[in-house]
N, C-alpha and C positions, 0 to 999 in steps of 0.2 A: 493222437492226431496230428501229421503232420499235413497243414497244406501246401502245396505246390502250383503253385502262377499257372491261369489257365491257354493255353496253344493250342491256338485252331489245328484241326488235324491237316495236314499236308495235302488231302484230297479236297479241302472245303472251297466251293466256288468261292471265288469274291465277292460281296456282297455290295461293294462301291462305299464301305467307311474306310475312313483312311481312321488306324488307331495310335492316340498318341502316348508315349513313354509314361508311364504311372507320374514321374517328377513335373511333368508339364500340365497335369490339372490344376494340384496347387497353386503352381505360378500363376497359370493363366487368373486363376478365380482370384489373388491376390492383386492381380495388376488391373482386375477388371472393378475391384470393391477403392482401390486409391484414386482411380480415374474417375468414378463416380464422387468422392469428396471433395474435388476441386472444381472449380467451373472455367470453362474458356476464358482466356483473354480477350481483350475486344482489342481492334485491331481499327486504325485510322486509315485512311484513305489511299496510303504509301504502302499499307500492310504490314506496318511496326505497329508492337503490340502498346497501347494505351497503358500509363501507368496507373496503379490501383495504391488510393492511399489507405490504408486501411486503418493507420491509427489517426483516422479525421478525429474520432470522437477523443482520443488519450489529450488529456492536458497534460503537454511534456517540458510546455516551459514555467522559470521560476516567476508569473507574472504577481505573482501574490493574491489571484484570483480576480482581478479589478473584471476581467473580459474570461469568466469561464466556458467553457464548451460544454460540462457540464453541471449540474447542479450541487452533485456532492464534494464532499471534501471541504477544508477550511481555508482559511490564508495563510497562505505562506511564508510569508513575514513577520505574523503573529504566532505561528509555529516555531518558525526560528524561535524569535526573540523571546518565547515563553521557554523553549529549551535553552539559549544561553542563557537566560536570566537564572534559570531554575538549576546550574550545571553544577553549583557548589553542592548540590544534595544529592541522595541515590535515587534512581528511575527505581521504582517498582515496577513501574507501564507507562508505556506512551504510547498513542495508538494515532496515529496522523491522518486520517479519514476518518476516524469518530473525534476529532478534535480533545484528549483527556490526555492531558500527563497524571499520573500518581507515583507522588515520593513516596520512598520508604524514611522511618523514623532517621530525623539528624539530629544529632548532641554537638551544639558549637564549644567550637574547641575551648573557650576560653570561661563556659558554664558548664557543669557536669552531673547537674543535677534538675537539668532540663533539656526537653526536645523537640522536635517540631515534625509537621508532615503538612506536607502541602497539597491540595487539589486544584487544577489549575484544565478548565474549560473553555475552548474555542469554538465561538458560538456559530460565526457567520464568516462569508470568504469577504465580508469587506474591511479593512482597517480602519475600524471605528471603537470609541471605549469602551461600549455596551458589546462588545463582541468577543469579550474576556470574563469570565468568570473566576474568583480565586476565590478559595477557602483554606484557611490557615487555623491546624489543628494542635497545640500544646498539651503538652503534660509535666507534671511538676511532680520528680520523686521527693514522697514524705510516707516516712514512717516503713520505708522495706518498700514499699510500690511506686510504680506509677499512680500519677490524679490526674483528669481533664482538668484543667485549669486557662481562664479564659487570655486571650492575644490582645495586644496592644490595641486602641481603637483604630492607629492609622498604620499599622502592618499590610493588612491587605489593599488597603489603598495605597501605599507605597510599592508592593510589589507590581500589582496592576501597572502605576503610571512606570516601573522599569521595563515593564513587560513590553510596552507602547511606546517607551523612549526609544529602547533597541529595535523595534517593527519596524519605525519611523526612519533611525539609523538606516538600515537594510536595506528601505525601500530607495532609498536616496544614494546610497552606497551601490544599487544595480541601476541605475542612471534614470527610474523612474519616479516621477512626478515627486 
């Protein structure tokens, strides 16, 4: 079965309708859908379009979270300080929005029979000592397998202090208070 385009008979009386080419209908439909997506720009008294700031709610500056436009995210200086401080270790995961840094196991070059893993949480948009939580895991190689062992008592506080020191240095270098 072959479909043929419909052509009105030459003797047919005009009905007053205008027939559009077949390609015009999809083009008109697409144009009307696109026009419905946007909103008409606002105009001032002189007839010029008023600028629209669609990024008003997006915090694009490195203000460190001192004046957040939104309540999500973490302190930029603490985040960068944590990344800089832990950069000697391989990262398994880093999520800036959640403020979580997970490192992979790291074996110091001087000791081949122990390895470390660190989890760092940046908990706030404030640059404060209680806005960072660090956990350090240590394993020692004994009898052919890795065994969990405790870390030195000051390890966590030393790493936390280095992160805070680096964050304060970054804030000072940026010209903020």
